[in-house]
C-alpha positions in Angstrom: -0.1 0.3 0.2 3.0 2.4 0.8 4.0 2.1 -2.6 1.2 2.3 -4.5 0.5 5.7 -2.5 4.0 6.4 -3.7 3.0 6.2 -7.4 0.0 8.6 -6.6 2.3 11.1 -5.1 5.2 11.1 -7.3 3.6 9.9 -10.8 0.9 12.4 -11.1 1.7 13.1 -14.7 1.4 9.9 -15.8 -2.4 9.3 -15.8 -2.5 5.3 -17.2 -0.2 4.3 -14.1 -2.2 6.2 -11.4 -5.7 5.0 -12.8 -4.0 1.4 -12.1 -2.8 2.4 -8.7 -6.4 3.8 -8.3 -8.1 0.7 -9.3 -5.7 -1.7 -7.1 -6.4 0.5 -4.1 -10.2 0.0 -5.0 -9.8 -3.5 -5.1 -8.0 -4.2 -1.9 -10.9 -2.2 0.3 -13.6 -2.9 -1.7 -16.3 -6.0 -0.7 -18.1 -5.9 -3.7 -18.0 -9.7 -4.3 -19.8 -12.2 -6.6 -22.6 -13.7 -5.3 -21.5 -17.2 -5.3 -19.4 -16.4 -2.3 -20.6 -17.6 1.2 -21.5 -15.8 4.5 -18.0 -16.5 6.3 -16.0 -15.3 3.6 -17.9 -12.2 3.0 -17.7 -11.4 6.6 -14.0 -12.1 6.5 -13.5 -9.5 3.5 -15.3 -7.1 5.4 -12.7 -6.9 8.1 -10.2 -7.0 5.3 -11.5 -4.1 3.8 -12.1 -2.1 7.1 -8.5 -2.9 8.2 -7.0 -1.6 4.9 -9.1 1.7 5.1 -7.9 2.2 8.6 -4.4 1.8 7.4 -5.0 4.1 4.4 -6.8 6.9 6.3 -4.5 6.9 9.2 -2.4 9.5 7.1 -4.7 12.2 6.3 -2.7 13.4 3.6 -3.6 10.3 1.5 -7.0 11.4 1.7 -6.4 14.5 0.9 -4.2 13.5 -1.9 -7.1 11.7 -3.0 -9.4 14.4 -3.2 -6.8 16.7 -5.2 -7.0 13.4 -7.9 -10.5 14.1 -8.4 -9.8 17.4 -9.9 -8.0 15.5 -12.9 -10.5 15.1 -15.9 -9.0 12.3 -17.3 -11.9 9.6 -17.1 -8.8 6.7 -16.0 -8.1 9.1 -13.3 -11.4 10.6 -11.8 -13.7 7.5 -12.2 -11.3 5.4 -10.2 -11.0 8.0 -7.6 -14.4 8.1 -7.0 -15.0 4.6 -6.5 -12.0 4.3 -4.0 -13.6 7.4 -2.3 -16.9 6.2 -2.0 -15.4 2.6 -0.5 -13.7 4.3 2.3 -16.8 6.1 3.0 -18.7 2.6 3.2 -16.0 1.2 5.4 -15.2 4.0 8.1 -18.0 6.5 7.0 -17.7 8.9 10.0 -13.7 9.0 10.0 -13.4 9.7 6.7 -16.3 12.6 6.5 -14.5 14.4 9.5 -11.2 14.2 7.5 -13.2 15.7 4.1 -14.5 18.1 6.0 -11.4 19.9 7.7 -9.8 19.5 4.2 -9.7 22.9 2.3 -12.7 22.8 -0.3 -13.1 19.1 0.2 -16.8 19.1 -0.2 -16.6 21.6 -2.9 -14.7 19.4 -5.3 -16.7 16.5 -4.8 -20.1 18.5 -5.7 -18.1 19.1 -9.2 -19.2 15.7 -9.9 -22.7 16.4 -10.7 -21.7 18.7 -13.1 -19.3 16.0 -15.2 -20.6 15.6 -18.4 -19.9 11.6 -18.5 -22.6 9.9 -17.2 -20.6 7.0 -15.4 -18.8 9.4 -13.1 -21.7 11.7 -12.8 -24.1 8.7 -11.4 -20.6 7.2 -9.1 -20.4 10.7 -7.8 -24.5 10.5 -6.6 -23.3 7.7 -5.1 -20.5 9.0 -3.3 -22.3 12.2 -2.0 -24.9 9.6 -0.5 -22.4 8.0 1.5 -20.5 11.3 2.4 -24.0 12.8 3.8 -25.0 9.9 5.5 -25.5 10.8 9.4 -23.7 14.4 9.2 -25.5 17.7 9.5 -22.5 19.5 8.8 -21.4 18.2 5.4 -25.1 17.8 4.5 -25.6 21.7 5.2 -22.2 22.2 2.8 -23.5 19.7 -0.2 -27.0 21.8 -0.4 -25.7 25.6 0.2 -23.1 24.2 -3.0 -26.2 24.1 -5.1 -26.8 20.6 -4.7 -30.5 20.9 -4.8 -30.8 22.5 -8.3 -28.1 19.9 -10.0 -30.1 16.9 -8.6 -33.6 18.2 -9.6 -32.0 18.8 -12.7 -30.8 15.3 -12.9 -34.2 13.5 -12.2 -35.8 15.7 -15.2 -33.3 14.7 -17.2 -33.8 11.1 -16.4 -37.6 11.1 -17.1 -38.8 11.8 -13.4 -40.7 9.1 -12.2 -40.3 7.1 -15.3 -36.6 7.3 -15.1 -34.2 4.4 -14.2 -32.1 3.9 -10.9 -30.0 7.2 -11.6 -33.5 9.2 -10.2 -33.7 6.4 -7.4 -30.0 7.5 -6.2 -31.1 11.3 -6.7 -33.8 10.9 -4.5 -31.9 9.0 -1.8 -29.4 11.6 -1.7 -32.2 14.4 -1.4 -33.6 12.6 1.2 -30.3 12.0 3.1 -29.9 16.3 3.0 -33.3 16.9 4.0 -34.3 14.2 6.7 -34.1 15.8 10.0 -32.4 19.0 9.0 -34.2 22.0 9.7 -32.1 24.2 7.9 -31.6 22.3 4.6 -35.5 22.1 4.9 -36.0 25.5 5.3 -33.4 26.4 2.3 -35.4 24.0 0.1 -38.5 25.8 0.3 -37.3 29.4 0.4 -35.5 28.1 -2.6 -39.0 27.4 -4.9 -37.7 23.6 -5.1 -41.1 22.3 -3.8 -42.8 23.9 -6.8 -40.5 21.9 -8.9 -41.7 18.5 -7.4 -45.2 18.6 -8.4 -44.7 17.3 -12.2 -43.1 14.3 -10.3 -47.1 13.4 -9.9 -48.5 14.1 -13.0 -48.9 10.4 -13.6 -52.3 10.4 -15.2 -55.2 8.0 -15.9 -53.8 5.8 -19.0 -51.7 3.8 -16.4 -49.4 2.7 -19.6 -47.6 0.6 -16.9 -46.3 0.3 -13.5 -42.6 -1.0 -13.8 -41.0 -2.4 -10.5 -38.6 1.0 -10.6 -41.4 3.4 -11.5 -43.1 2.2 -8.3 -39.8 2.7 -5.9 -39.1 5.9 -7.6 -42.6 7.4 -6.6 -42.3 5.6 -3.8 -39.2 7.4 -2.4 -40.8 11.0 -3.9 -43.6 10.6 -1.5 -41.2 9.9 1.1 -39.4 12.9 0.4 -42.8 15.1 0.2 -43.2 13.8 3.8 -39.7 14.6 5.0 -40.4 17.9 4.5 -44.1 17.8 6.5 -43.1 15.5 9.0 -45.0 15.8 12.6 -41.4 15.5 14.3 -40.3 18.9 12.1 -41.0 22.3 14.1 -44.3 23.5 13.9 -43.5 26.5 11.7 -41.6 24.6 9.2 -44.2 22.1 8.9 -46.6 24.5 8.4 -44.7 26.7 5.9 -44.2 23.7 3.6 -48.2 22.7 3.8 -48.9 25.9 2.7 -46.4 26.0 -0.2 -47.4 22.5 -1.2 -51.2 23.8 -1.3 -50.5 27.1 -3.2 -47.9 25.1 -6.1 -50.9 22.4 -6.9 -48.9 19.5 -5.2 -51.5 18.7 -2.8 -54.4 18.6 -5.9 -52.1 16.4 -7.4 -51.6 14.2 -4.6 -55.3 13.9 -4.2 -55.5 12.9 -7.9 -53.4 10.1 -7.7 -55.5 9.4 -4.3 -58.9 9.2 -6.3 -57.3 7.6 -9.5 -57.8 3.8 -10.6 -55.2 1.1 -11.2 -52.4 2.5 -8.6 -50.6 -0.2 -6.9 -51.7 -0.9 -3.5 -48.5 0.3 -2.1 -48.4 3.6 -4.1 -52.1 3.8 -3.1 -50.9 3.4 0.6 -47.9 5.8 0.7 -49.9 8.8 -1.1 -52.5 8.3 1.8 -50.1 8.7 4.0 -48.6 11.7 2.5 -51.9 13.5 2.2 -52.1 12.9 5.8 -49.1 14.8 6.6 -49.7 17.4 4.1 -53.2 18.2 5.7 -52.0 17.3 9.4 -52.8 20.6 11.5 -52.9 23.0 8.4 -57.1 24.4 8.3 -56.5 25.4 4.5 -55.4 22.2 3.5 -57.9 20.2 5.4 -60.5 22.5 4.0 -59.6 21.8 0.4 -59.5 17.5 1.4 -63.0 17.7 2.7 -64.0 19.4 -0.6 -62.3 16.6 -2.6 -64.8 14.2 -4.5 -64.2 10.7 -5.9 -65.0 10.1 -9.3 -68.1 8.4 -9.4 -71.7 8.7 -10.3 -72.5 10.3 -7.9 -69.9 11.9 -6.4 -68.9 11.3 -3.2 -66.4 12.9 -0.6 -63.0 11.2 -0.8 -63.1 11.1 3.3 -66.7 8.7 2.6 -64.7 6.8 0.2 -61.6 6.4 2.5 -63.9 5.6 5.5 -65.6 2.7 3.7 -62.0 0.8 2.9 -61.2 1.7 6.5 -64.1 -0.3 7.5 -64.0 -3.1 4.9 -62.1 -6.6 6.3 -61.1 -7.5 2.8 -59.0 -4.2 2.5 -55.2 -4.9 3.1 -54.1 -4.0 6.8 -51.8 -1.3 5.8 -54.0 0.3 3.7 -56.8 0.4 6.6 -54.0 1.9 8.8 -53.1 4.5 6.3 -56.9 5.5 6.3 -57.4 5.9 9.8 -54.0 8.1 9.9 -55.4 9.8 7.0 -58.9 10.5 8.9 -57.1 11.8 12.0 -54.9 14.2 10.4 -58.0 15.7 8.8 -59.3 15.9 12.5 -56.1 17.0 14.1 -56.7 20.8 15.7 -59.8 20.9 13.1 -62.7 22.1 15.1 -64.9 22.9 11.6 -64.0 19.4 10.5 -64.7 17.6 14.1 -68.5 19.0 13.6 -68.8 18.1 10.1 -68.5 15.0 11.3 -70.6 14.7 14.5 -73.4 16.5 12.6 -73.6 13.4 10.0 -74.5 11.4 13.0 -77.4 13.8 14.3 -81.2 12.9 13.7 -81.7 16.5 11.8 -78.8 15.6 9.6 -79.4 11.9 8.8 -81.0 11.1 5.0 -83.9 9.2 5.5 -83.8 7.9 2.1 -80.3 6.2 2.5 -79.1 6.8 -0.9 -75.8 8.0 0.2 -73.7 6.9 3.1 -72.1 9.8 5.6 -68.8 9.2 7.6 -70.9 8.9 10.7 -73.1 5.8 9.5 -69.9 4.4 8.7 -68.3 4.8 11.9 -71.2 3.7 13.9 -71.5 0.5 11.1 -67.6 -0.1 12.0 -68.1 0.4 15.6 -70.7 -2.6 16.0 -69.3 -4.7 13.3 -68.3 -8.0 13.9 -64.8 -7.6 12.9 -62.6 -6.5 16.1 -60.1 -4.5 13.6 -62.8 -2.8 12.3 -64.5 -1.7 15.9 -61.0 -0.4 17.0 -60.5 1.5 14.1 -64.2 3.3 14.0 -63.7 3.6 18.1 -60.4 5.4 17.5 -61.5 7.6 14.5 -64.7 8.8 16.7 -62.5 9.8 19.3 -60.5 11.7 17.3 -63.8 13.8 16.4 -64.1 14.3 20.2 -60.6 15.4 20.8 -60.4 18.9 22.9 -63.8 19.4 22.1 -66.4 19.8 24.6 -69.2 21.1 22.4 -69.1 17.8 20.0 -68.5 16.1 23.5 -72.3 16.9 24.2 -73.6 16.7 20.9 -72.7 13.0 20.4 -74.9 12.7 23.7 -77.7 13.4 21.4 -77.1 10.5 18.6 -79.7 7.8 19.2 -79.2 4.1 17.5 -82.1 1.7 16.2 -81.0 -1.7 17.6 -83.6 -4.0 16.5 -86.9 -3.7 15.1 -89.8 -2.9 17.9 -87.3 -1.9 20.6 -86.9 2.0 21.4 -83.8 3.8 20.3 -81.0 3.5 22.3 -77.9 6.4 22.9 -74.6 5.8 21.4 -73.1 6.0 25.0 -75.4 3.4 26.3 -74.4 1.0 23.2 -70.9 1.4 23.7 -71.5 0.3 27.5 -73.5 -2.8 26.1 -71.2 -3.9 24.2 -68.3 -4.1 26.8 -70.6 -5.5 29.0 -71.2 -8.6 26.3 -67.5 -9.5 27.0 -66.3 -9.2 23.3 -62.6 -9.2 21.6 -60.0 -7.3 24.0 -59.3 -5.2 20.8 -62.8 -4.1 20.6 -62.7 -3.5 24.2 -59.9 -1.3 24.2 -61.1 0.7 21.6 -64.4 1.2 23.2 -62.8 2.1 26.5 -60.6 4.8 24.7 -63.7 6.2 23.4 -65.2 6.4 26.3 -62.5 8.1 28.1 -61.7 10.5 25.7 -65.5 11.2 25.6 -66.3 11.6 29.1 -62.5 13.5 30.0 -63.3 17.5 30.4 -67.2 17.0 30.0 -68.9 16.7 33.2 -72.4 16.4 31.2 -71.2 13.5 29.5 -70.0 12.0 33.1 -73.5 12.4 34.3 -75.2 10.5 31.6 -72.8 7.8 31.8 -72.9 7.7 35.8 -77.2 7.7 35.0 -76.9 4.2 33.8 -76.7 2.7 37.1 -75.3 -0.9 35.5 -72.2 0.8 34.4 -70.2 1.4 37.7 -70.8 -1.6 39.2 -69.7 -3.3 35.7 -66.5 -1.4 36.2 -65.7 -2.3 39.6 -66.4 -5.5 39.1 -64.0 -5.2 36.3 -61.0 -3.6 38.5 -61.8 -6.4 41.4 -61.4 -9.6 39.5 -57.8 -11.1 39.3 -57.2 -12.3 35.6 -54.5 -13.4 33.0 -52.3 -10.8 31.7 -54.3 -10.2 28.5 -57.2 -8.6 30.8 -54.8 -6.4 32.9 -54.8 -3.8 30.0 -59.1 -4.1 30.1 -58.8 -3.8 34.1 -56.1 -0.6 33.9 -58.5 1.2 31.0 -61.7 0.5 33.2 -59.7 1.7 36.0 -59.0 4.8 34.2 -62.8 5.6 33.2 -63.9 5.3 36.4 -61.1 7.8 37.4 -62.4 10.2 35.1 -65.8 9.9 36.4 -64.6 11.1 39.9 -62.7 13.4 38.7 -65.2 15.2 36.1 -68.2 14.5 38.2 -70.0 17.7 39.3 -72.2 16.1 42.1 -75.4 16.2 40.1 -76.2 12.7 40.9 -76.6 12.2 44.5 -76.1 8.7 44.4 -73.1 8.7 42.1 -71.1 12.2 44.0 -67.6 12.0 44.5 -67.1 11.0 47.8 -69.4 8.2 47.5 -67.7 6.7 44.0 -64.0 7.0 46.5 -65.7 5.0 49.4 -67.0 2.7 46.7 -63.4 1.8 45.6 -62.4 1.9 49.0 -64.8 -1.0 49.8 -64.7 -3.1 46.8 -61.6 -2.5 45.4 -59.0 -0.9 47.8 -56.9 2.3 46.8 -53.7 0.6 46.6 -55.3 -1.9 43.8 -57.2 0.7 42.3 -53.7 2.8 41.8 -51.7 -0.6 41.0 -54.4 -1.4 38.0 -54.4 2.4 36.9 -50.5 2.0 36.2 -51.2 -1.3 34.0 -51.9 0.8 31.1 -48.6 3.0 31.1 -46.4 -0.5 31.8 -47.7 -2.2 28.7 -45.0 -2.8 25.9 -47.4 -1.5 23.3 -48.0 1.9 25.4 -44.4 3.4 24.6 -44.9 2.2 20.8 -47.7 4.0 20.5 -46.6 7.4 22.1 -43.8 7.5 20.1 -45.5 8.7 16.4 -48.6 9.5 15.5 -48.8 7.4 12.6 -50.5 4.1 13.5 -47.6 2.0 12.4 -48.2 -1.7 13.1 -46.4 -4.8 12.1 -50.0 -7.0 12.2 -53.8 -6.4 13.6 -52.7 -7.8 17.0 -50.5 -5.3 17.8 -53.2 -2.7 16.9 -53.8 -1.7 20.8 -53.3 2.0 21.5 -53.5 5.4 19.7 -50.9 8.3 20.2 -53.5 11.0 21.1 -55.0 8.5 23.8 -51.3 7.9 25.4 -51.0 11.8 25.6 -54.2 11.8 27.7 -53.3 8.8 29.7 -50.1 10.9 30.6 -52.2 13.7 31.8 -55.1 12.3 33.7 -53.0 9.4 35.7 -51.2 12.0 38.0 -54.6 13.8 38.5 -56.8 10.7 39.0 -54.2 9.4 41.5 -54.7 12.7 43.7 -58.5 12.4 43.5 -58.9 9.0 44.9 -56.4 9.9 47.9 -57.9 13.4 48.7 -60.6 13.4 51.7 -63.6 15.3 51.4 -62.8 18.6 52.7 -59.7 18.8 50.4 -62.5 17.9 47.9 -65.0 21.0 49.1 -61.7 23.4 49.3 -61.0 22.2 45.9 -64.9 22.6 44.6 -64.5 26.2 46.0 -61.4 26.7 44.5 -62.7 25.8 41.2 -65.9 27.7 41.7 -64.0 31.1 42.7 -61.7 30.2 39.7 -64.2 29.3 37.4 -66.2 33.0 38.5 -62.8 35.0 38.1 -62.7 32.9 34.6 -66.3 33.9 33.8 -65.5 37.9 34.7 -62.3 37.6 32.8 -63.9 36.1 29.3 -67.0 38.6 30.0 -64.3 41.3 30.0 -62.4 40.1 27.1 -65.6 39.6 25.0 -66.4 43.2 26.1 -62.6 44.7 25.3 -63.2 42.9 21.6 -66.5 43.6 21.0 -65.1 47.4 21.4 -62.2 47.0 19.7 -64.1 46.0 16.9 -66.4 48.8 17.3 -63.4 50.7 17.3 -61.9 49.5 14.0 -65.4 49.9 12.3 -65.5 53.8 13.6 -62.0 53.9 12.5 -62.4 52.9 9.2 -65.8 55.0 9.1 -63.1 58.2 10.1 -60.8 57.4 7.3 -63.4 56.8 4.4 -65.1 60.2 5.8 -61.9 61.6 5.8 -61.4 60.4 1.9 -64.8 61.4 0.8 -64.0 64.9 2.8 -60.7 65.4 0.9 -62.4 64.4 -2.4 -65.1 67.0 -2.2 -62.7 69.5 -0.8 -60.6 68.9 -4.2 -64.0 69.0 -6.0 -64.9 72.3 -4.4 -61.6 73.9 -5.2 -61.9 72.5 -8.6 -65.2 73.9 -9.5 -64.2 77.1 -7.9 -61.4 77.6 -10.1 -63.2 76.6 -13.0 -66.1 79.1 -11.9 -63.2 81.8 -11.5 -62.1 81.0 -14.8 -64.9 81.2 -16.4 -65.8 84.5 -15.2 -62.5 85.9 -16.1 -63.5 84.6 -19.9 -66.9 86.2 -19.5 -65.3 89.5 -18.4 -62.3 89.2 -21.1 -65.2 88.6 -23.7 -67.2 91.5 -22.2 -64.1 93.9 -22.7 -63.5 92.6 -26.2 -67.2 92.9 -27.4 -66.7 96.5 -26.2 -63.6 96.9 -28.1 -65.1 95.6 -31.4 -68.3 97.8 -30.9 -65.9 101.1 -30.8 -63.6 100.3 -33.2 -65.5 98.8 -35.5 -65.3 100.7 -39.1 -63.1 102.4 -41.0 -59.8 101.8 -38.7 -60.1 98.0 -39.0 -60.7 98.3 -42.7 -58.0 100.6 -43.4 -55.9 99.4 -41.3 -55.9 96.1 -43.5 -56.6 97.5 -46.7 -55.8 95.2 -49.6 -54.4 92.8 -46.8 -51.7 94.9 -45.3 -51.1 95.0 -42.0 -50.8 98.2 -39.8 -47.1 97.7 -39.1 -46.4 97.8 -43.0 -48.3 100.9 -43.3 -45.9 102.5 -40.6 -43.2 101.4 -42.4 -44.5 102.7 -45.8 -45.2 105.9 -44.4 -41.2 106.3 -43.7 -40.4 105.5 -47.0 -42.8 108.0 -48.4 -41.3 110.9 -46.2 -37.9 109.6 -47.5 -39.0 109.8 -51.2 -40.6 113.4 -50.3 -37.2 114.4 -48.5 -35.2 113.4 -51.5 -37.3 114.9 -54.2 -37.0 118.5 -52.4 -33.3 118.3 -52.2 -33.4 117.7 -55.8 -35.7 120.4 -56.1 -33.0 122.9 -54.6 -30.0 121.6 -56.2 -32.0 122.0 -59.7 -32.3 126.0 -58.3 -28.9 126.2 -57.6 -27.9 125.2 -60.8 -30.1 127.5 -62.7 -28.9 130.3 -60.6 -25.5 129.3 -61.6 -26.2 129.4 -65.3 -27.9 132.6 -64.8 -24.8 134.2 -63.3 -22.4 132.4 -66.1 -24.7 133.9 -69.1 -24.6 137.3 -67.6 -20.7 137.1 -67.0 -20.2 135.7 -71.0 -22.2 138.7 -72.1 -20.3 141.2 -69.9 -17.0 139.6 -70.8 -17.8 139.9 -74.8 -18.5 143.9 -74.5 -15.3 144.2 -72.4 -13.0 142.2 -74.3 -12.6 143.4 -77.8 -9.7 142.0 -78.5 -9.9 137.9 -79.7 -7.9 136.4 -76.9 -9.8 134.0 -74.8 -8.3 131.9 -72.3 -8.5 128.0 -72.7 -9.4 128.0 -69.0 -12.9 129.9 -69.9 -13.6 127.4 -72.3 -12.8 124.4 -70.2 -15.1 125.5 -67.3 -17.9 126.2 -69.9 -18.0 122.9 -71.4 -18.1 121.2 -67.7 -20.9 123.5 -67.2 -22.7 122.3 -70.2 -22.1 119.1 -69.6 -23.1 119.2 -66.1 -26.2 121.0 -67.3 -27.3 118.5 -69.8 -26.9 115.9 -67.1 -29.3 118.0 -64.5 -31.8 118.3 -67.6 -31.8 114.4 -68.1 -32.1 114.3 -64.3 -35.0 116.6 -64.1 -36.7 115.1 -67.4 -36.6 111.6 -65.4 -38.1 113.3 -62.3 -40.8 115.1 -64.1 -41.6 111.9 -65.7 -41.9 110.4 -62.3 -43.9 113.4 -60.8 -46.0 113.1 -63.9 -46.5 109.5 -63.3 -47.4 109.9 -59.5 -49.6 112.8 -59.9 -51.7 110.5 -62.3 -51.6 107.5 -60.0 -52.2 110.4 -57.4 -55.8 111.2 -59.5 -56.6 107.6 -59.7 -56.2 107.0 -55.8 -57.7 110.1 -55.2 -60.8 109.1 -57.2 -60.8 105.5 -55.2 -60.3 107.3 -51.7 -63.0 109.5 -52.5 -65.4 106.1 -53.3 -63.8 104.3 -50.2 -64.2 107.5 -47.6 -68.3 107.0 -48.4 -68.0 103.8 -46.3 -65.4 104.5 -43.8 -63.8 107.5 -42.4 -60.4 107.8 -42.0 -59.1 110.0 -38.9 -56.0 111.9 -39.0 -54.8 111.4 -42.8 -54.7 114.0 -45.4 -54.6 113.6 -49.0 -51.1 113.3 -49.6 -50.3 110.9 -47.4 -53.2 108.9 -48.6 -51.3 109.0 -52.5 -48.2 108.1 -51.2 -49.3 105.3 -49.3 -51.2 104.4 -52.6 -48.3 104.8 -55.0 -46.0 102.5 -52.0 -48.7 100.0 -51.8 -48.5 99.7 -55.8 -45.0 99.0 -55.4 -44.9 96.6 -53.3 -47.8 94.4 -54.5 -45.3 92.7 -57.1 -43.3 92.0 -54.1 -46.2 90.6 -52.2 -46.8 88.3 -55.3 -43.7 86.9 -54.9 -44.2 86.1 -51.2 -47.5 84.8 -51.9 -45.6 82.0 -54.1 -43.4 81.5 -50.8 -46.6 81.2 -48.7 -48.7 79.1 -50.4 -46.0 76.2 -49.5 -46.1 77.4 -46.1 -50.3 76.9 -46.2 -49.7 72.9 -47.7 -47.9 72.6 -44.6 -50.0 74.7 -42.1 -53.0 72.9 -43.7 -51.6 69.5 -42.1 -51.5 71.3 -38.8 -54.9 72.3 -39.4 -56.2 68.9 -39.7 -54.6 68.3 -36.4 -56.0 71.3 -34.8 -59.5 70.4 -36.2 -59.5 67.4 -34.3 -58.0 69.3 -30.9 -60.9 71.7 -31.7 -63.4 69.0 -31.8 -62.5 67.7 -28.5 -62.9 71.2 -27.0 -66.4 71.9 -28.5 -67.6 70.1 -25.5 -65.8 72.4 -23.4 -66.8 74.8 -25.5 -70.4 74.2 -25.4 -70.1 73.8 -21.4 -68.5 77.1 -21.3 -70.9 78.7 -23.6 -74.1 77.3 -21.2 -71.8 78.8 -18.2 -71.6 82.3 -19.8 -75.5 82.4 -20.3 -75.7 81.6 -16.9 -73.7 84.3 -15.7 -75.4 86.9 -18.3 -78.7 85.9 -16.7 -77.0 86.2 -13.3 -75.8 89.9 -14.5 -79.3 90.7 -15.9 -80.8 89.5 -12.5 -78.6 91.7 -10.8 -79.2 94.7 -13.0 -83.1 94.2 -12.4 -82.6 93.9 -8.5 -80.2 97.1 -8.5 -83.1 98.8 -10.4 -85.6 98.0 -7.9 -83.5 98.8 -5.1 -82.9 102.5 -6.9 -86.8 102.6 -7.3 -87.4 101.9 -3.3 -84.7 104.3 -2.4 -86.3 107.1 -4.7 -89.7 105.9 -2.8 -88.0 105.8 0.8 -86.6 109.3 -0.1 -90.3 110.6 -1.2 -91.7 109.5 2.2 -89.3 111.0 4.3 -89.4 114.7 2.6 -93.3 113.9 3.1 -92.7 113.2 6.8 -90.5 116.2 6.9 -93.2 118.4 5.6 -95.8 117.0 7.9 -93.2 118.0 11.0 -93.1 121.2 9.8 -96.6 121.7 9.4 -97.2 120.3 12.8 -94.3 123.3 14.4 -92.0 120.7 15.6 -88.2 122.0 15.1 -86.5 120.1 12.2 -83.7 122.7 11.3 -80.3 121.1 12.2 -82.2 117.7 10.2 -82.7 119.8 7.3 -79.2 120.7 7.4 -78.0 116.7 7.7 -80.4 115.7 5.3 -79.9 118.2 2.6 -76.1 117.0 3.2 -77.2 113.4 2.8 -79.4 114.2 0.1 -76.5 115.3 -2.0 -74.1 112.6 -1.2 -77.3 110.3 -2.2 -77.5 112.5 -5.1 -74.0 111.9 -6.0 -74.2 107.9 -5.2 -77.4 107.7 -7.6 -75.1 108.7 -10.2 -73.2 105.4 -9.5 -75.7 102.7 -9.4 -72.9 100.1 -8.2 -72.2 102.2 -5.3 -75.9 102.3 -4.0 -76.1 98.7 -4.1 -72.7 98.2 -2.2 -74.2 100.5 0.3 -77.1 98.5 1.0 
């Protein structure tokens, strides 16, 4: 082995020799031998394998070396390395697990095997992780947080889920290792939404194309995996959250489909019933859903009824009947609503007289009184669970009457149970009935009174307890003692013949207190009692072991010590205890009364708060609506005032100004610019005329100087300079003449145009009077207008192009206008309303003015009368005259009179 390990250490580069070395070590350590080998040789090889494993792992570096070799991608190195490490874990699992746990990145390296593209290595990697995660919570957590759930679920899906091969089975076993009894991993599995991915596993359908052995195994493991998540041994909070998630994702619904399907193998059906039981146990939503499930029959029947029919049918397999009982118990666990529904099916008012449909209560009664002892026991335990921790249903069950035979009066269910007990039936039947009676009478004084009212019951119990019977009957004696003890402890002393003290005296005389307590202790000392107290599920190897119920064991633990104390108590202590109980009950009643009052007040307060909040919201909405309406009214008033002002201005300025301002389509800004240009032309004309007059004067001077020069100079001498100046002046004169001619042509043209425009303006002046414009200004305007017409024609071409673009905008604006037409109509109506209000206010104002005038007349007439009567009114007259003046001033402004009023 040392040489082989040396090869692994030194020849890392040679993959072939490394593979041979790993194979050799695997063959030395492994116990996988052929089936022909005898058992003795197998044991010897197991011992040898464990010894060689111990030698190999004595040096921890060897395991670390093996882990490093697993990083090699070469098939001839990685595959034998995986097999060798798996064999080491099988031989000495805890020691190898500890070495891998402390080795850096040890678990992470092994997780890479699940991602290997070669199926052989991947599948053997799953087996390796199975051995690695067995019974080691720390490694389980590391593997789970290395994304194991995601990879394993992907492999299961790739392999075909329940229709897959042995690889699916190996993955499911690994998932069970990771989740079982590991709350951290269960929580991680739920929060990672992996429960939702389990639903497709159970979509088996009704076609039932075939149930191979591998498919049955796979589905069995899948159901067990669901049970791991909702096991009653898990923390209640974790179980509850998983139950809710299974309902929300439809997993429970899918399981119920399998439950009601046909052709499902018996072991799968049994495991499905157990799985559904734990998914609904203690979860009100799931229990309500299960109550609504119907079997696909004609007519449809509730699933509970169909299951109970299997439970009380002695031809059904024992395991299936146990599973149905467990399902019924889980349905009623902490489900008072369900308990009430079951008990109500036994009451006279709800029993179907036609007998067309069978109810759950009728099936339980039928099973309770059948000849099959197992059916008796199952029905009694099921009925006891319908009464568990529910005093109301215990009292309701007292109303149940049974018709025993034709002609005889009906008998109560309680009486019928005691009658069967006294007839001496099988032990299993009597144990079941006694458990039912103990559950029924506990914490229910009314039921105790009904039980004691039958005078035969107490003598029967004392007779059973007092006899010295065999070991088989000791359990029945213990249960009879428990029932009698319950009748004492929960006795309200309403029957004089069976008061607490008298029953104690009866025990003392007939049985003896010590003997009674000894018989009572037989229950908890029974070997099957401890077995039943471990798990809620009734899991028995055969029917004869079916004696105790899990919930009943809890009741025995609770009552055994209490009953022992009650038997040894004296009458004075009982009285004191009764008084204390009464005071406590009174106190509890007061407390409950105040609690109810506080609860009602809280509800009323909550309702009032909700009303206040709704009223506040309504108030805020109304305030916002009022503010919006006020702002709208203000806007409408402003718009109305604006419209009034605009209408007034239009009335004032309608006429010549508006028409003159837009004559021939020219705006006022253009007219002002034209006026400036006309002024400039005027100035240029005046300047040219002044220059022309100056030149004329220069010519005249030259002519006069020329004539004088000829007279004075008789000689023929003339200077060349004078001739040059004359030539220049002639040229200037010619240019000036030409300019004068052109100006004169322009002037004549302007004069003609002026005449035409004057005629036009005279015709135009008849329709519109233009203020502040002289005839010369109009003439100059019109000349410039004619000059600009050609430019405007050019602009019109450009405007046509713009009109095309604007036409498109116009269509869009039309749509906006159509949408705003409604608002305009509303505004118009509001405007009409405002106008009506204004006219009304004007009328009121006029009426008030008339009243004022009448009042003034009356005052004056009264003053005159006072004067006639000789009453002095001088100062008042002055004041009145001043007031009269003020009133005259104010009457000029009607608005002031209105304000004054």
